[in-house]
N, C-alpha and C positions, 0 to 999 in steps of 0.2 A: 828588604825588596827586592826579588832577582830582576834581571832584563833581557829579553822583553818577558812582560807581565805574562805567565801561563793564562790558560782559559779557567781550568777547575782545577784549584789547587786547595786540598783537604788534607794538607801535610799539616795538620793542628794539634796534635798528639803530645807526648813528651819528646821534649827535644833529646836529639840523638848527636853526639859529639864522638867524631873521629878523626885520625889524622890521616892513616893508610887504609888502602881499599886492596881486596883481591877481585878477580873477574873470573867469570865462569860463562860456559854457553856461548852465543853466536857471536862473532865478528869481536874475538878477545882484543886481538892486536890494535885494531880501530879504538876500541874502549882503554886500554893502555896507554894509547898515544895521549889521547885529549885528556884523561885523569894528570898524565908526567907534565902537560902542557899548563893545566894550572897550580903545578907545584904539589900534587896529591901523590904522597907513596902509595907504590902499588903492591906491595910484600906485606900487607897488613892482615887482619881478620875479620875485618868488614866486609862480607860477601856479596858482590853485586852479580846476581845472575842475569843474561841476558836471554829472551826466547824471542827470535822471530818465527812469526807464524802469519800466515795469509789470511785472515779471517774477519768476517762484517766490524767484529769489536775495534781490530786493528788498524783497518782500512778506510772505516766509512764515517764520515761528518753528518751526522743525523740533521742537524740543522741547516747543515749549505746544500744537504744531499749529495753528495759528491765524493768521489773516492780519492784519497791521499795517501802517499808513500812515506808523511812526515807525521803523522799521528803517533803518539806514544800513552804509553801508561807506566808510573813510577810509584811501586809500591813499599812502604820504608817500615821497617819494625826494628827494634833494638839492636839485632845483630848481625842485618843486611839488608839489601835491596833488591827487587824485581824487577826487571825491565821487561816491556813486552809491546813490540814492535811488529810491522811487517818488512822493514829493508833495512839495509845497510844505513840511508838517509837518515830513517826512523831513529836506528842506534846513535849517529852521531847527535842528533839535536836533543836526543835523550840523556846522553851521557854529558852533554854541555850544560845541559840544564842541573842533573846531579851534581856536576862541579862547582857551580856556582852555591848550589844551597849548601855545599861544606864549605867552601871557602868563606862563602857569608855568615857561615854561624846561624843559617837558617832550617837545619835539616831536622824534622821532626816525622814521628810517628804518623802513619795516613797514606793517603793514595793521592797523586797528580797526574789528572789527563789533561793533555796539551796539544794542539794543533793547529796551523796556523790559520786565518780567514781570508787574506790574499793569496791565491794560488802560486802567482810570479811576483816574486820580491827582490828586487835587484838595484844595480846602479850601472850606469855607462861611462866610460873614459870615452865622452862625446865632446870636449870642450875645443875653443880655438887657443893656443898657445902653448907653451913647453911641454912635451910630456911625458908623462910621469916616467922615473928611472924603475928598473925593473925589481929594484927590492921596493921599493914604497908600492907599486903594483900587488907585491904579493904580500906586503905587510897589510895594507887596506882590504885585500882578499880574505885574508886569515881572520882579522877581527870581525868583516861583515858576517863571514860565516858562522862565527860563534856568536853572531847575534839574529841568526836565524836568516837572513837573505839564502835565496838559492841560485840568484842568475847574476853573473857579469857579462856586458857587452862590450868587446874592444872594437873601439871605432875613435881614435884621435883624430881630430881634423889635423893635426901636423904632422901625422906618420905619412910620408910622401907614397908609400905602398898603400896605403889605404886608399888616398884620393887623388892626387896629385900625380902620381908614377902607379895607378892601379893598373896597368898593362902590364907593368914589371912585376916579376916573381923576388919574394923578400932574397936579399943575401941570407947567408948561412947562417953569421951570426943571429940576424935577427930572426931568421924560422926556427932557431935554436931557442930562443929566448922565449917565441910564441909557444913551441912546445912544453917547455917546462912550466908557464903558464897555465895550459891545459892542464897539464899533469897535476899542478897544484889546486885546481880549480875543482877537477874528479875527484881528489884525495878529501877536499873539504864541501864534497856535495854541494857546490855550485854548476850550474849548467853553463859552460863557457859559450860566447856566440860571438863569432866573427864576421866582421861588419866589412862591406867594401862601399864606396862611393863615387861611382865613375861618372856623374852626372854633367861635371866640368867640360868631359872633351867627348862623352859617347857619342855614337851615332846610331839613331836606333835602325836605320836602313841597311847598316852593314853586319853581315853574315862574321865575317872578320871579327869585327869587336865583340860580337857574342858569345865567338868560340874563345876569344881571349879571355872575356869575364868568366866563364863558366870553367876552363882551365885554371884560373887563379884560384877560383873557390876551391876548386879539387885538392890544388897545392896544399889549401889548409884542412880539407878533408883527410887527406892523406897522413896528416899528424895525430887524427881522431876526432876533430870537431864534427859536430853532427848538426848543429843551430848554426844560421846563418842571416845575417842582416843585409840588404839592400837597401843602400840610406839616397834619396833621392832629394833631401833637403839641401837648400841653400845653394841652388843653380840655377840658370836662365829660367825662365818660364816660356820662352818661347824657342822655337828651333834655330840651330846654330848652323845646320848644314840644309843646302838647298835641296838633297833628295829626301830628307826628311820631310820637309813640307810638301813635297811632291807625293809622299806616300801615304801621309796621315792627317787627316782633315785637323786634328788637334794634339795639342801636346800630350793631354790626358791619355790619350787613343795609344800614342807611343808608350806611356808609360804602362799601360796596361798591357799591351802585348809583352814589352820586356818581364815583367813580372811573371806573365803565365807563362813565357818562353822558359825564364828562368825555375821556376816553380816545377815545370814539366821535366826539363832536365835535370834537376838535383835529385828528384823522385825518382827517374832513373838508374840514378847512380845507388840512390840508396833511401827505402821507401819512409824509414825512419827519420831524416831530415826533415827539419823545423826551420821554416822561411818566415822571416820578419822584415816588412817593408816600412821605410818614412817618407811618406809623398811629398809632393814639393808644396802642397798647400796643407800644412802639417798644422796648424791652429786657425781660429776665427770661428764663424759660423757651421756648425755641422750640418747644416742642410745646404751649403753652397755648390756650385754646379761642379766643381773640380773632384771635390774630396767625394762628393754622393757616387758619381759615375766611377771614379777611380774605386772606392771600395765595392761597389758593387759587379765591377768588373772583373775580379780576380776570385781565388777559390777561397772559400769560407774559413779552411783553414789555417790561411795565411794572416798573421797578427801585423794590426794597423797602428803605428806610432801615431799618439796625438797629444799635443802639449797643452788640449785647454782651449779657454777663449783667446788667452793669448799666448805669446812666445813664453813668456813668465807668468803663468796665471798665478794669481794671488789666492784663488780659491777654485777647488776640481771637487763640481757638485752631480749629486746623483741626477738629479734634472737636466743638467747638460749631458750626461754621458748618456741616458735613454734617449736623449733627442739623437745623438750619434747613430744609437743601434736603428733608431726609425731611420734615419736617413742613408746609412751603409751598409745595413745588415751585418754588422760587426760590432763587436763589443770593443770600446775603444782602451789599446794598450797606451797606456800613457808613461808618453816620454816627458818627466817632471823636471822643468828647468829651475829646479832647487836643487844644492846650493850654488851652482855653476856662477861664476861672477864673470865670464869672458866679454869681450865687445865693449859697450858703452858702460857696463857696469866694472870696468877693472880697477876703479878706484876704491872698491865697497869690498869688505871681507865678510860673508855670510858664516857666521857662528854661531846663530839662533838655532833653537828647534822648529822643524815643518809645525806649519799651521793652516789652518783654511782647506784641509781635505775634508770630505763627508765623513763621518764614521762608518757609513754603510756604503762606500764606494767600492767594496770589493764583492760586492752582490751584482753590481752596474759592469763591469772591467774586466777586462784580461790579466791585469797585474798593472803594477807600477814598477819604472825604472828610473831612479833620480841620476839626473847629471851632475856631475861632480867638476871642484874647482880644480886647476892646474896645480893648487897646492893641497896634495895628497894627506900631509900631516893634519891640516886644518879640517880638512872635508872630513875627517875622521867624524869630529865632533857631531856636526848636524846628519851624519848619514847613521850614525847609532840610534839618533832620533827617529829616521824615517823609519829604519828598522825595527824600532819598537811600534810605531805606528802600521806598520804592514802586516805585522805577524798579529797584534790583537788592539786593532782601532778602538774597539769599543769601549777599551780601560785605557786607553793611551791618555797622558796625560804631559803636556809639553813640559812644564817648570819640573817636573818631578825627573823626566827624560832625561833633560840636558844637564841636571846636577848629575845624574849619574855618569852620564857623558864624561863630564868633568872629572869626578871621582875615579873612574875607568883610567883615564889617559893621563891624569895629573898626580893622582893620589892626595898625599898632604898638602900640595899648592893648589890644590883646587879653590880653595878658599879664598886665596890672594889672586889666585887669577881671573876672578869674577869681577875684579874691578876694570879690568881692561875688556872682558867679554861684555860687560854692559855695553860697550860701545860699539860693538861688531855684529849687530843682528839689523841692520837695517838692511831691508830685500824685498823682492814682490809678496814675501809671505807675512812680512811685518814693518810697517812704515814707521814704528815707534819703537826709538831706541833710547838708551842712555836712562831707564828708568830708574837705577837704583844713586845716580848723581842728580837728577831730577827730584825724587823724594827729597834726597838730604839737603840740596839747596832751596827746596821749598821750604823746608822745616826751618834752616838757619832764618830764612826772610822772615818766616812767622815770627822768629823771636827777635829778631832785630826789631821787627815791626811793633812788638809788645815793650820793649826794652830792657830785654834780657841781654844785652849785649855780651856781657863775659861769658854766657852759657854759648850765645853763637860762636862765640873764637875758639871755646873749647871743642866743641862739636866740627867745626869748620877745620880746626887745626889735627884733630884725630883723623878726620875722612883724607887731609891731604898726606897725612904720615904714611895711612895704608894704601895710597895711590903711588906713594913714592916707593914704597917697598915693593907695591906690585911692579913697577917701573923695572926697579934693579932686578927682579926676578926672571921679567920677559927679556931684557936685554942678554942674558945668557945665550948666546948664538949655539953654544954646544948642547943644546937641547934643539930636536927638529922641527917640534911646533914651533917654538920661539923664533928659531931660524927663518923661517915663512913668515912670520909676522913683522918683521923689520922694518916694510914700510908702511906700516900702523905704529907700531911703536915709537918710529921718528916722530910721528904725531903726537902719539899720546906723551912725549914726553913735552911736548910744546904744552899740550893738556896741565899738564903738571906745573909748569913754568906759571902759566896764566894765573892758576888756581894760587898758588904762594903769592903773585903777583897782587890778587885779590884781598888775600890776607893781610899782607903789609900795608895796603891803602887802608885796611879797616882799625891796623894797630895804629899806624902812621898816616893821616891823612895831610896829604901835601899836593902842591901842583908837581913836585918831581916824580913823586910815588906813581900819582894818577898818570901821568905823562907817562912812565915805563910801562904802567898796565896798558895802555892805549896801543901805544908801538909793539908789544908782546900780542894783543888782539888783531892786529892790522899782520901780525906775522901770522897768526894761528888761521885767520882767513884765508890769505893766499895760498894756502898748502891747500890743494886739490884733493888730497886724500880724504876718504869720509869716516868720519869718526864722531865725535858728538858734535851739537850744532846748539840750536835754539836756547836750551837750559844753561849752557855754559857764557854764550854770548849775552843773554838778558842779563845774567849776574854781573858780568864784566862790566857791561854798560851802565848798569844802574850804580855800579861803583864808582866809576869814572864820574857818573852826572854829580855825585854826590859830594863830589870837591872842585870840576871844574867851573 
């Protein structure tokens, strides 16, 4: 199975095994680059013909009644493949899919028709914490493009020139990095959206502040950006300047005026510029006063960010989206605060698959943008599942998608990695963690309760061995993903010690072994880092009670 799952995969004929390809037709250079990125040779005799044509078949998604530049067809026979699409973006998507089929050994004769269901699919670097290094940004960007996302929002809260120093232009080094990021996004068919958050110090009555704001945005437009975000989140809900209180009756009126002036000014620069805004009230009841008035007061084609009922919503539903539409005359553009783990969540690590998003949410929203963690390598795992959901929510399977993400990033180490990943999925989308450990300990408790002591000891010992092997693997900080996890690896080491101590008490029950276990349990519980909880404590406490 390849991911994201294609909409209509009828490649079900005779298997086609190839090592190298040749390319002819439109966007040959792009296709060759993508094939080479997958390690596929490009001097073979399996001919991939690419035809770009703008017609109903290649542009119109029938069940959505929507045009798309990402729809494509792949027809395969024994000696070649034919790609039909309407754009460079469609070619990029098709060749990525074809490459995955070849690498996975899943290429067969037949036809594949594919397109995304969510129109806008992406992620936002919008967290509080250390900003990503440029190399990390590029790595995540390329992976998300490979998995079908089409949008990247640049909005790091700790980028001073985005928020605290919004009035100042970027220095030369930083502006060159943004330029390279924009170029990489363009090549990988992601729409790059640069955001600014002036609300901490902005004076709504100041013509000078407004001119400064527009000039700052124009400096990024000069790099080639045409998508911009005006973020008014996490700012004071009341006026800070007396002249604002004199000129506006309410903060929402000031925000409406700012958005409308910004929209008008940017459209005068370039009518193709797209503006997205994040209101100060970006979660809660969809018919509250602020969001209702704000969204109804701005142009219909300005996208409005919304996180759902909560800042970090466990569920995003079509019913709530429809409430938002009725209240605001805008479809919600979801800023999904998953997998982000900043603020009060800093002791958690969110490596689980995305859950709790309605399968038909694509019909009721502008799209969904996922807010990432400050841990770029770790963010890749949940982001891949989000990309799978956004492309094809109707066939999305969270467990299979997560396993694929592990395989993609860890290869042969994926199975071993599952022993720590089991404990790193507690978040707003899943309050249940340590399912593997819980099942193991539950079965062992059954064996103990039914007098099968030796079998219980054997199975517990085997589980502990696998946990230790996983600990040894993830302790290797030369692996970028493991390096980011060290805070959690430290507690995972305590977890392994605790399991060994439980086993020791079972094998040699005494006051001494039980006391050592009790000390380890106290040490484990005193560490605030979130790992596994109830099932491990229960096993330790039951074992201590058995002796003390």
